[in-house]
PDB file as gemmi writes it, atoms N, CA and C in Angstrom:
CRYST1    1.000    1.000    1.000  90.00  90.00  90.00 P 1                      
ATOM      1  N   MET A   1      -3.326 -16.119  14.017  1.00  0.00           N  
ATOM      2  CA  MET A   1      -3.582 -15.203  12.922  1.00  0.00           C  
ATOM      3  C   MET A   1      -4.818 -14.362  13.253  1.00  0.00           C  
ATOM      4  N   ALA A   2      -4.621 -13.074  13.346  1.00  0.00           N  
ATOM      5  CA  ALA A   2      -5.744 -12.156  13.530  1.00  0.00           C  
ATOM      6  C   ALA A   2      -6.370 -11.894  12.163  1.00  0.00           C  
ATOM      7  N   ALA A   3      -7.669 -11.779  12.145  1.00  0.00           N  
ATOM      8  CA  ALA A   3      -8.352 -11.560  10.867  1.00  0.00           C  
ATOM      9  C   ALA A   3      -9.345 -10.418  10.995  1.00  0.00           C  
ATOM     10  N   LEU A   4      -9.563  -9.757   9.885  1.00  0.00           N  
ATOM     11  CA  LEU A   4     -10.571  -8.704   9.787  1.00  0.00           C  
ATOM     12  C   LEU A   4     -11.656  -9.180   8.831  1.00  0.00           C  
ATOM     13  N   VAL A   5     -12.885  -8.879   9.157  1.00  0.00           N  
ATOM     14  CA  VAL A   5     -13.985  -9.130   8.228  1.00  0.00           C  
ATOM     15  C   VAL A   5     -14.307  -7.790   7.587  1.00  0.00           C  
ATOM     16  N   LEU A   6     -14.076  -7.706   6.289  1.00  0.00           N  
ATOM     17  CA  LEU A   6     -14.229  -6.447   5.566  1.00  0.00           C  
ATOM     18  C   LEU A   6     -15.295  -6.560   4.490  1.00  0.00           C  
ATOM     19  N   ARG A   7     -16.114  -5.545   4.412  1.00  0.00           N  
ATOM     20  CA  ARG A   7     -17.054  -5.434   3.299  1.00  0.00           C  
ATOM     21  C   ARG A   7     -16.371  -4.536   2.275  1.00  0.00           C  
ATOM     22  N   ILE A   8     -16.161  -5.059   1.081  1.00  0.00           N  
ATOM     23  CA  ILE A   8     -15.366  -4.376   0.070  1.00  0.00           C  
ATOM     24  C   ILE A   8     -16.258  -3.969  -1.092  1.00  0.00           C  
ATOM     25  N   LYS A   9     -16.150  -2.699  -1.474  1.00  0.00           N  
ATOM     26  CA  LYS A   9     -16.891  -2.176  -2.617  1.00  0.00           C  
ATOM     27  C   LYS A   9     -15.938  -2.132  -3.810  1.00  0.00           C  
ATOM     28  N   PHE A  10     -16.390  -2.672  -4.945  1.00  0.00           N  
ATOM     29  CA  PHE A  10     -15.566  -2.739  -6.142  1.00  0.00           C  
ATOM     30  C   PHE A  10     -15.985  -1.682  -7.161  1.00  0.00           C  
ATOM     31  N   PRO A  11     -15.090  -1.336  -8.082  1.00  0.00           N  
ATOM     32  CA  PRO A  11     -15.411  -0.340  -9.118  1.00  0.00           C  
ATOM     33  C   PRO A  11     -16.535  -0.839 -10.028  1.00  0.00           C  
ATOM     34  N   PRO A  12     -17.209   0.072 -10.719  1.00  0.00           N  
ATOM     35  CA  PRO A  12     -18.322  -0.325 -11.591  1.00  0.00           C  
ATOM     36  C   PRO A  12     -17.902  -1.209 -12.765  1.00  0.00           C  
ATOM     37  N   THR A  13     -16.630  -1.233 -13.109  1.00  0.00           N  
ATOM     38  CA  THR A  13     -16.160  -2.064 -14.222  1.00  0.00           C  
ATOM     39  C   THR A  13     -15.905  -3.504 -13.800  1.00  0.00           C  
ATOM     40  N   TYR A  14     -16.051  -3.814 -12.526  1.00  0.00           N  
ATOM     41  CA  TYR A  14     -15.823  -5.174 -12.037  1.00  0.00           C  
ATOM     42  C   TYR A  14     -17.130  -5.953 -12.058  1.00  0.00           C  
ATOM     43  N   PRO A  15     -17.053  -7.300 -12.117  1.00  0.00           N  
ATOM     44  CA  PRO A  15     -18.272  -8.113 -12.226  1.00  0.00           C  
ATOM     45  C   PRO A  15     -19.045  -8.283 -10.917  1.00  0.00           C  
ATOM     46  N   LEU A  16     -18.621  -7.624  -9.849  1.00  0.00           N  
ATOM     47  CA  LEU A  16     -19.354  -7.672  -8.592  1.00  0.00           C  
ATOM     48  C   LEU A  16     -19.341  -6.285  -7.966  1.00  0.00           C  
ATOM     49  N   ILE A  17     -20.278  -6.040  -7.084  1.00  0.00           N  
ATOM     50  CA  ILE A  17     -20.393  -4.713  -6.479  1.00  0.00           C  
ATOM     51  C   ILE A  17     -19.770  -4.722  -5.089  1.00  0.00           C  
ATOM     52  N   TYR A  18     -20.232  -5.603  -4.217  1.00  0.00           N  
ATOM     53  CA  TYR A  18     -19.712  -5.726  -2.857  1.00  0.00           C  
ATOM     54  C   TYR A  18     -19.373  -7.186  -2.586  1.00  0.00           C  
ATOM     55  N   LYS A  19     -18.414  -7.387  -1.705  1.00  0.00           N  
ATOM     56  CA  LYS A  19     -18.079  -8.736  -1.255  1.00  0.00           C  
ATOM     57  C   LYS A  19     -17.554  -8.623   0.171  1.00  0.00           C  
ATOM     58  N   THR A  20     -18.016  -9.473   1.055  1.00  0.00           N  
ATOM     59  CA  THR A  20     -17.514  -9.517   2.423  1.00  0.00           C  
ATOM     60  C   THR A  20     -16.504 -10.649   2.511  1.00  0.00           C  
ATOM     61  N   LEU A  21     -15.286 -10.292   2.953  1.00  0.00           N  
ATOM     62  CA  LEU A  21     -14.206 -11.274   3.031  1.00  0.00           C  
ATOM     63  C   LEU A  21     -13.523 -11.226   4.389  1.00  0.00           C  
ATOM     64  N   ARG A  22     -12.980 -12.344   4.760  1.00  0.00           N  
ATOM     65  CA  ARG A  22     -12.141 -12.438   5.955  1.00  0.00           C  
ATOM     66  C   ARG A  22     -10.702 -12.319   5.475  1.00  0.00           C  
ATOM     67  N   VAL A  23      -9.997 -11.286   5.963  1.00  0.00           N  
ATOM     68  CA  VAL A  23      -8.648 -10.983   5.483  1.00  0.00           C  
ATOM     69  C   VAL A  23      -7.689 -10.981   6.675  1.00  0.00           C  
ATOM     70  N   ASP A  24      -6.524 -11.584   6.492  1.00  0.00           N  
ATOM     71  CA  ASP A  24      -5.484 -11.615   7.524  1.00  0.00           C  
ATOM     72  C   ASP A  24      -5.068 -10.184   7.864  1.00  0.00           C  
ATOM     73  N   ALA A  25      -5.180  -9.799   9.116  1.00  0.00           N  
ATOM     74  CA  ALA A  25      -4.866  -8.435   9.544  1.00  0.00           C  
ATOM     75  C   ALA A  25      -3.375  -8.124   9.470  1.00  0.00           C  
ATOM     76  N   ASN A  26      -2.535  -9.150   9.357  1.00  0.00           N  
ATOM     77  CA  ASN A  26      -1.093  -8.935   9.271  1.00  0.00           C  
ATOM     78  C   ASN A  26      -0.623  -8.615   7.854  1.00  0.00           C  
ATOM     79  N   LEU A  27      -1.497  -8.741   6.873  1.00  0.00           N  
ATOM     80  CA  LEU A  27      -1.139  -8.395   5.496  1.00  0.00           C  
ATOM     81  C   LEU A  27      -1.017  -6.881   5.372  1.00  0.00           C  
ATOM     82  N   THR A  28      -0.076  -6.438   4.533  1.00  0.00           N  
ATOM     83  CA  THR A  28      -0.021  -5.016   4.216  1.00  0.00           C  
ATOM     84  C   THR A  28      -1.169  -4.705   3.270  1.00  0.00           C  
ATOM     85  N   VAL A  29      -1.445  -3.443   3.066  1.00  0.00           N  
ATOM     86  CA  VAL A  29      -2.517  -3.049   2.147  1.00  0.00           C  
ATOM     87  C   VAL A  29      -2.243  -3.609   0.753  1.00  0.00           C  
ATOM     88  N   LYS A  30      -1.007  -3.519   0.304  1.00  0.00           N  
ATOM     89  CA  LYS A  30      -0.636  -4.027  -1.025  1.00  0.00           C  
ATOM     90  C   LYS A  30      -0.884  -5.532  -1.129  1.00  0.00           C  
ATOM     91  N   GLU A  31      -0.493  -6.283  -0.098  1.00  0.00           N  
ATOM     92  CA  GLU A  31      -0.719  -7.726  -0.081  1.00  0.00           C  
ATOM     93  C   GLU A  31      -2.208  -8.042  -0.007  1.00  0.00           C  
ATOM     94  N   ALA A  32      -2.950  -7.235   0.742  1.00  0.00           N  
ATOM     95  CA  ALA A  32      -4.392  -7.447   0.878  1.00  0.00           C  
ATOM     96  C   ALA A  32      -5.098  -7.230  -0.455  1.00  0.00           C  
ATOM     97  N   VAL A  33      -4.653  -6.237  -1.218  1.00  0.00           N  
ATOM     98  CA  VAL A  33      -5.243  -5.981  -2.541  1.00  0.00           C  
ATOM     99  C   VAL A  33      -5.080  -7.211  -3.428  1.00  0.00           C  
ATOM    100  N   LEU A  34      -3.891  -7.795  -3.444  1.00  0.00           N  
ATOM    101  CA  LEU A  34      -3.655  -8.987  -4.257  1.00  0.00           C  
ATOM    102  C   LEU A  34      -4.467 -10.167  -3.750  1.00  0.00           C  
ATOM    103  N   TYR A  35      -4.522 -10.338  -2.426  1.00  0.00           N  
ATOM    104  CA  TYR A  35      -5.314 -11.416  -1.832  1.00  0.00           C  
ATOM    105  C   TYR A  35      -6.786 -11.286  -2.216  1.00  0.00           C  
ATOM    106  N   ILE A  36      -7.326 -10.079  -2.101  1.00  0.00           N  
ATOM    107  CA  ILE A  36      -8.737  -9.842  -2.438  1.00  0.00           C  
ATOM    108  C   ILE A  36      -8.980 -10.154  -3.911  1.00  0.00           C  
ATOM    109  N   ALA A  37      -8.109  -9.670  -4.782  1.00  0.00           N  
ATOM    110  CA  ALA A  37      -8.264  -9.910  -6.226  1.00  0.00           C  
ATOM    111  C   ALA A  37      -8.229 -11.398  -6.547  1.00  0.00           C  
ATOM    112  N   GLU A  38      -7.325 -12.136  -5.916  1.00  0.00           N  
ATOM    113  CA  GLU A  38      -7.243 -13.582  -6.153  1.00  0.00           C  
ATOM    114  C   GLU A  38      -8.467 -14.299  -5.612  1.00  0.00           C  
ATOM    115  N   THR A  39      -8.945 -13.879  -4.444  1.00  0.00           N  
ATOM    116  CA  THR A  39     -10.082 -14.536  -3.803  1.00  0.00           C  
ATOM    117  C   THR A  39     -11.362 -14.384  -4.616  1.00  0.00           C  
ATOM    118  N   VAL A  40     -11.579 -13.210  -5.202  1.00  0.00           N  
ATOM    119  CA  VAL A  40     -12.804 -12.984  -5.981  1.00  0.00           C  
ATOM    120  C   VAL A  40     -12.565 -13.170  -7.481  1.00  0.00           C  
ATOM    121  N   ASN A  41     -11.379 -13.664  -7.827  1.00  0.00           N  
ATOM    122  CA  ASN A  41     -11.039 -14.031  -9.207  1.00  0.00           C  
ATOM    123  C   ASN A  41     -11.111 -12.851 -10.180  1.00  0.00           C  
ATOM    124  N   VAL A  42     -10.486 -11.728  -9.804  1.00  0.00           N  
ATOM    125  CA  VAL A  42     -10.444 -10.566 -10.695  1.00  0.00           C  
ATOM    126  C   VAL A  42      -9.003 -10.108 -10.966  1.00  0.00           C  
ATOM    127  N   THR A  43      -8.038 -11.005 -10.804  1.00  0.00           N  
ATOM    128  CA  THR A  43      -6.639 -10.616 -11.016  1.00  0.00           C  
ATOM    129  C   THR A  43      -6.393 -10.133 -12.446  1.00  0.00           C  
ATOM    130  N   SER A  44      -7.171 -10.615 -13.397  1.00  0.00           N  
ATOM    131  CA  SER A  44      -6.988 -10.179 -14.787  1.00  0.00           C  
ATOM    132  C   SER A  44      -7.399  -8.718 -14.991  1.00  0.00           C  
ATOM    133  N   LEU A  45      -8.166  -8.159 -14.056  1.00  0.00           N  
ATOM    134  CA  LEU A  45      -8.604  -6.766 -14.163  1.00  0.00           C  
ATOM    135  C   LEU A  45      -7.658  -5.783 -13.471  1.00  0.00           C  
ATOM    136  N   LEU A  46      -6.672  -6.309 -12.745  1.00  0.00           N  
ATOM    137  CA  LEU A  46      -5.747  -5.433 -12.025  1.00  0.00           C  
ATOM    138  C   LEU A  46      -4.870  -4.651 -12.998  1.00  0.00           C  
ATOM    139  N   LYS A  47      -4.652  -3.384 -12.665  1.00  0.00           N  
ATOM    140  CA  LYS A  47      -3.794  -2.517 -13.476  1.00  0.00           C  
ATOM    141  C   LYS A  47      -2.486  -2.205 -12.759  1.00  0.00           C  
ATOM    142  N   GLY A  48      -2.367  -2.609 -11.495  1.00  0.00           N  
ATOM    143  CA  GLY A  48      -1.150  -2.406 -10.738  1.00  0.00           C  
ATOM    144  C   GLY A  48      -1.169  -1.215  -9.801  1.00  0.00           C  
ATOM    145  N   GLU A  49      -2.179  -0.375  -9.907  1.00  0.00           N  
ATOM    146  CA  GLU A  49      -2.261   0.823  -9.053  1.00  0.00           C  
ATOM    147  C   GLU A  49      -3.354   0.709  -7.991  1.00  0.00           C  
ATOM    148  N   GLU A  50      -4.075  -0.387  -7.948  1.00  0.00           N  
ATOM    149  CA  GLU A  50      -5.212  -0.524  -7.034  1.00  0.00           C  
ATOM    150  C   GLU A  50      -4.783  -0.398  -5.575  1.00  0.00           C  
ATOM    151  N   GLY A  51      -5.688   0.123  -4.800  1.00  0.00           N  
ATOM    152  CA  GLY A  51      -5.449   0.276  -3.374  1.00  0.00           C  
ATOM    153  C   GLY A  51      -6.760   0.196  -2.625  1.00  0.00           C  
ATOM    154  N   LEU A  52      -6.696   0.459  -1.333  1.00  0.00           N  
ATOM    155  CA  LEU A  52      -7.887   0.453  -0.498  1.00  0.00           C  
ATOM    156  C   LEU A  52      -8.159   1.869  -0.028  1.00  0.00           C  
ATOM    157  N   TYR A  53      -9.414   2.270  -0.134  1.00  0.00           N  
ATOM    158  CA  TYR A  53      -9.825   3.631   0.192  1.00  0.00           C  
ATOM    159  C   TYR A  53     -10.916   3.573   1.243  1.00  0.00           C  
ATOM    160  N   ASP A  54     -10.704   4.315   2.336  1.00  0.00           N  
ATOM    161  CA  ASP A  54     -11.708   4.427   3.394  1.00  0.00           C  
ATOM    162  C   ASP A  54     -12.282   5.839   3.318  1.00  0.00           C  
ATOM    163  N   GLU A  55     -13.586   5.969   3.279  1.00  0.00           N  
ATOM    164  CA  GLU A  55     -14.196   7.294   3.090  1.00  0.00           C  
ATOM    165  C   GLU A  55     -13.860   8.276   4.207  1.00  0.00           C  
ATOM    166  N   ASN A  56     -13.509   7.782   5.393  1.00  0.00           N  
ATOM    167  CA  ASN A  56     -13.145   8.674   6.503  1.00  0.00           C  
ATOM    168  C   ASN A  56     -11.650   8.978   6.562  1.00  0.00           C  
ATOM    169  N   GLU A  57     -10.828   8.028   6.157  1.00  0.00           N  
ATOM    170  CA  GLU A  57      -9.374   8.170   6.274  1.00  0.00           C  
ATOM    171  C   GLU A  57      -8.675   8.444   4.945  1.00  0.00           C  
ATOM    172  N   GLY A  58      -9.355   8.225   3.833  1.00  0.00           N  
ATOM    173  CA  GLY A  58      -8.727   8.397   2.522  1.00  0.00           C  
ATOM    174  C   GLY A  58      -7.980   7.130   2.120  1.00  0.00           C  
ATOM    175  N   TRP A  59      -6.957   7.294   1.281  1.00  0.00           N  
ATOM    176  CA  TRP A  59      -6.181   6.156   0.791  1.00  0.00           C  
ATOM    177  C   TRP A  59      -5.347   5.575   1.922  1.00  0.00           C  
ATOM    178  N   LEU A  60      -5.381   4.248   2.064  1.00  0.00           N  
ATOM    179  CA  LEU A  60      -4.580   3.577   3.081  1.00  0.00           C  
ATOM    180  C   LEU A  60      -3.179   3.355   2.517  1.00  0.00           C  
ATOM    181  N   PRO A  61      -2.114   3.721   3.267  1.00  0.00           N  
ATOM    182  CA  PRO A  61      -0.737   3.542   2.784  1.00  0.00           C  
ATOM    183  C   PRO A  61      -0.443   2.073   2.473  1.00  0.00           C  
ATOM    184  N   VAL A  62       0.162   1.817   1.310  1.00  0.00           N  
ATOM    185  CA  VAL A  62       0.324   0.446   0.807  1.00  0.00           C  
ATOM    186  C   VAL A  62       1.237  -0.443   1.636  1.00  0.00           C  
ATOM    187  N   ASP A  63       2.187   0.120   2.347  1.00  0.00           N  
ATOM    188  CA  ASP A  63       3.135  -0.708   3.098  1.00  0.00           C  
ATOM    189  C   ASP A  63       2.774  -0.881   4.574  1.00  0.00           C  
ATOM    190  N   THR A  64       1.572  -0.487   4.944  1.00  0.00           N  
ATOM    191  CA  THR A  64       1.129  -0.561   6.336  1.00  0.00           C  
ATOM    192  C   THR A  64       0.227  -1.783   6.530  1.00  0.00           C  
ATOM    193  N   PRO A  65       0.452  -2.568   7.599  1.00  0.00           N  
ATOM    194  CA  PRO A  65      -0.422  -3.718   7.861  1.00  0.00           C  
ATOM    195  C   PRO A  65      -1.857  -3.268   8.156  1.00  0.00           C  
ATOM    196  N   LEU A  66      -2.809  -4.081   7.760  1.00  0.00           N  
ATOM    197  CA  LEU A  66      -4.219  -3.766   8.004  1.00  0.00           C  
ATOM    198  C   LEU A  66      -4.514  -3.626   9.492  1.00  0.00           C  
ATOM    199  N   ALA A  67      -3.783  -4.348  10.326  1.00  0.00           N  
ATOM    200  CA  ALA A  67      -4.008  -4.290  11.771  1.00  0.00           C  
ATOM    201  C   ALA A  67      -3.784  -2.893  12.339  1.00  0.00           C  
ATOM    202  N   ASP A  68      -3.006  -2.062  11.652  1.00  0.00           N  
ATOM    203  CA  ASP A  68      -2.739  -0.703  12.130  1.00  0.00           C  
ATOM    204  C   ASP A  68      -3.906   0.253  11.920  1.00  0.00           C  
ATOM    205  N   PHE A  69      -4.911  -0.167  11.181  1.00  0.00           N  
ATOM    206  CA  PHE A  69      -6.064   0.683  10.898  1.00  0.00           C  
ATOM    207  C   PHE A  69      -7.254   0.229  11.729  1.00  0.00           C  
ATOM    208  N   GLU A  70      -7.356   0.758  12.953  1.00  0.00           N  
ATOM    209  CA  GLU A  70      -8.436   0.358  13.852  1.00  0.00           C  
ATOM    210  C   GLU A  70      -9.812   0.689  13.287  1.00  0.00           C  
ATOM    211  N   GLN A  71      -9.897   1.745  12.461  1.00  0.00           N  
ATOM    212  CA  GLN A  71     -11.186   2.173  11.917  1.00  0.00           C  
ATOM    213  C   GLN A  71     -11.793   1.138  10.967  1.00  0.00           C  
ATOM    214  N   LEU A  72     -10.999   0.198  10.478  1.00  0.00           N  
ATOM    215  CA  LEU A  72     -11.535  -0.805   9.555  1.00  0.00           C  
ATOM    216  C   LEU A  72     -12.549  -1.717  10.230  1.00  0.00           C  
ATOM    217  N   GLN A  73     -12.414  -1.921  11.524  1.00  0.00           N  
ATOM    218  CA  GLN A  73     -13.365  -2.767  12.255  1.00  0.00           C  
ATOM    219  C   GLN A  73     -14.772  -2.186  12.204  1.00  0.00           C  
ATOM    220  N   ASP A  74     -14.873  -0.862  12.225  1.00  0.00           N  
ATOM    221  CA  ASP A  74     -16.172  -0.202  12.290  1.00  0.00           C  
ATOM    222  C   ASP A  74     -16.652   0.358  10.958  1.00  0.00           C  
ATOM    223  N   ALA A  75     -15.822   0.276   9.927  1.00  0.00           N  
ATOM    224  CA  ALA A  75     -16.187   0.855   8.634  1.00  0.00           C  
ATOM    225  C   ALA A  75     -17.342   0.071   8.004  1.00  0.00           C  
ATOM    226  N   GLU A  76     -18.272   0.791   7.411  1.00  0.00           N  
ATOM    227  CA  GLU A  76     -19.378   0.133   6.713  1.00  0.00           C  
ATOM    228  C   GLU A  76     -18.831  -0.667   5.533  1.00  0.00           C  
ATOM    229  N   TYR A  77     -17.890  -0.064   4.811  1.00  0.00           N  
ATOM    230  CA  TYR A  77     -17.195  -0.744   3.716  1.00  0.00           C  
ATOM    231  C   TYR A  77     -15.909   0.009   3.413  1.00  0.00           C  
ATOM    232  N   ILE A  78     -15.005  -0.664   2.696  1.00  0.00           N  
ATOM    233  CA  ILE A  78     -13.834   0.005   2.146  1.00  0.00           C  
ATOM    234  C   ILE A  78     -13.880  -0.199   0.638  1.00  0.00           C  
ATOM    235  N   GLU A  79     -13.273   0.716  -0.082  1.00  0.00           N  
ATOM    236  CA  GLU A  79     -13.305   0.635  -1.539  1.00  0.00           C  
ATOM    237  C   GLU A  79     -12.010   0.057  -2.077  1.00  0.00           C  
ATOM    238  N   PHE A  80     -12.145  -0.839  -3.021  1.00  0.00           N  
ATOM    239  CA  PHE A  80     -11.041  -1.451  -3.750  1.00  0.00           C  
ATOM    240  C   PHE A  80     -11.053  -0.743  -5.093  1.00  0.00           C  
ATOM    241  N   LYS A  81     -10.074   0.152  -5.323  1.00  0.00           N  
ATOM    242  CA  LYS A  81     -10.122   0.905  -6.569  1.00  0.00           C  
ATOM    243  C   LYS A  81      -8.749   1.421  -6.967  1.00  0.00           C  
ATOM    244  N   ASP A  82      -8.702   1.966  -8.164  1.00  0.00           N  
ATOM    245  CA  ASP A  82      -7.486   2.520  -8.754  1.00  0.00           C  
ATOM    246  C   ASP A  82      -7.503   4.030  -8.538  1.00  0.00           C  
ATOM    247  N   PRO A  83      -6.474   4.586  -7.889  1.00  0.00           N  
ATOM    248  CA  PRO A  83      -6.477   6.037  -7.648  1.00  0.00           C  
ATOM    249  C   PRO A  83      -6.366   6.872  -8.917  1.00  0.00           C  
ATOM    250  N   THR A  84      -5.936   6.262 -10.016  1.00  0.00           N  
ATOM    251  CA  THR A  84      -5.806   7.008 -11.270  1.00  0.00           C  
ATOM    252  C   THR A  84      -7.051   6.897 -12.148  1.00  0.00           C  
ATOM    253  N   ALA A  85      -8.032   6.104 -11.715  1.00  0.00           N  
ATOM    254  CA  ALA A  85      -9.257   5.929 -12.505  1.00  0.00           C  
ATOM    255  C   ALA A  85     -10.115   7.196 -12.450  1.00  0.00           C  
ATOM    256  N   GLU A  86     -10.933   7.354 -13.474  1.00  0.00           N  
ATOM    257  CA  GLU A  86     -11.858   8.485 -13.502  1.00  0.00           C  
ATOM    258  C   GLU A  86     -12.864   8.330 -12.369  1.00  0.00           C  
ATOM    259  N   PRO A  87     -13.240   9.451 -11.733  1.00  0.00           N  
ATOM    260  CA  PRO A  87     -14.243   9.361 -10.663  1.00  0.00           C  
ATOM    261  C   PRO A  87     -15.581   8.878 -11.213  1.00  0.00           C  
ATOM    262  N   GLU A  88     -16.324   8.193 -10.345  1.00  0.00           N  
ATOM    263  CA  GLU A  88     -17.650   7.708 -10.743  1.00  0.00           C  
ATOM    264  C   GLU A  88     -18.579   8.886 -10.964  1.00  0.00           C  
ATOM    265  N   LYS A  89     -19.419   8.767 -11.973  1.00  0.00           N  
ATOM    266  CA  LYS A  89     -20.423   9.807 -12.215  1.00  0.00           C  
ATOM    267  C   LYS A  89     -21.615   9.542 -11.320  1.00  0.00           C  
ATOM    268  N   LYS A  90     -22.150  10.584 -10.751  1.00  0.00           N  
ATOM    269  CA  LYS A  90     -23.319  10.482  -9.879  1.00  0.00           C  
ATOM    270  C   LYS A  90     -24.567  10.264 -10.725  1.00  0.00           C  
ATOM    271  N   GLU A  91     -25.489   9.462 -10.221  1.00  0.00           N  
ATOM    272  CA  GLU A  91     -26.724   9.190 -10.946  1.00  0.00           C  
ATOM    273  C   GLU A  91     -27.588  10.430 -11.085  1.00  0.00           C  
ATOM    274  N   ASN A  92     -27.520  11.319 -10.128  1.00  0.00           N  
ATOM    275  CA  ASN A  92     -28.374  12.497 -10.147  1.00  0.00           C  
ATOM    276  C   ASN A  92     -27.692  13.696 -10.796  1.00  0.00           C  
ATOM    277  N   ASP A  93     -26.691  13.466 -11.623  1.00  0.00           N  
ATOM    278  CA  ASP A  93     -25.994  14.541 -12.319  1.00  0.00           C  
ATOM    279  C   ASP A  93     -26.891  15.068 -13.441  1.00  0.00           C  
ATOM    280  N   ASP A  94     -27.451  16.266 -13.248  1.00  0.00           N  
ATOM    281  CA  ASP A  94     -28.409  16.823 -14.191  1.00  0.00           C  
ATOM    282  C   ASP A  94     -27.782  17.199 -15.529  1.00  0.00           C  
ATOM    283  N   ASN A  95     -26.497  17.341 -15.594  1.00  0.00           N  
ATOM    284  CA  ASN A  95     -25.843  17.721 -16.847  1.00  0.00           C  
ATOM    285  C   ASN A  95     -25.926  16.629 -17.898  1.00  0.00           C  
ATOM    286  N   ASN A  96     -26.189  15.408 -17.493  1.00  0.00           N  
ATOM    287  CA  ASN A  96     -26.240  14.291 -18.438  1.00  0.00           C  
ATOM    288  C   ASN A  96     -27.658  13.829 -18.725  1.00  0.00           C  
ATOM    289  N   SER A  97     -28.660  14.589 -18.325  1.00  0.00           N  
ATOM    290  CA  SER A  97     -30.030  14.149 -18.537  1.00  0.00           C  
ATOM    291  C   SER A  97     -30.404  14.307 -20.006  1.00  0.00           C  
ATOM    292  N   CYS A  98     -31.300  13.470 -20.449  1.00  0.00           N  
ATOM    293  CA  CYS A  98     -31.682  13.490 -21.849  1.00  0.00           C  
ATOM    294  C   CYS A  98     -32.997  14.224 -22.077  1.00  0.00           C  
ATOM    295  N   CYS A  99     -33.733  14.449 -21.027  1.00  0.00           N  
ATOM    296  CA  CYS A  99     -35.055  15.008 -21.211  1.00  0.00           C  
ATOM    297  C   CYS A  99     -35.318  16.161 -20.241  1.00  0.00           C  
ATOM    298  N   ILE A 100     -36.172  17.062 -20.674  1.00  0.00           N  
ATOM    299  CA  ILE A 100     -36.599  18.161 -19.807  1.00  0.00           C  
ATOM    300  C   ILE A 100     -38.105  18.033 -19.630  1.00  0.00           C  
ATOM    301  N   ILE A 101     -38.522  18.003 -18.384  1.00  0.00           N  
ATOM    302  CA  ILE A 101     -39.957  17.892 -18.102  1.00  0.00           C  
ATOM    303  C   ILE A 101     -40.439  19.275 -17.707  1.00  0.00           C  
ATOM    304  N   LEU A 102     -41.446  19.757 -18.434  1.00  0.00           N  
ATOM    305  CA  LEU A 102     -42.008  21.081 -18.167  1.00  0.00           C  
ATOM    306  C   LEU A 102     -43.291  20.995 -17.411  1.00  0.00           C  
TER     307      LEU A 102                                                      
END                                                                             
């Protein structure tokens, strides 16, 4: 069994931010999503659309084995998220500031 060690970033609504896991490289992306959710005990938060997102490659196709993505070995992290979720708001977004300093 070939395995990948992945650092996974979770959405802000999850009870953890990052987790490093050893994942079977023969799993498809869809199977890996379920494995990750079960391993970190967040299956109750799944909505059914979650996937894996690499900032350089974009969304990873759900029916492709993880072993086919060579870039995962060198990725700083991959994101575990829902493609239909609202994008995260940036902390430095000036439109949401409450105060003006003169």
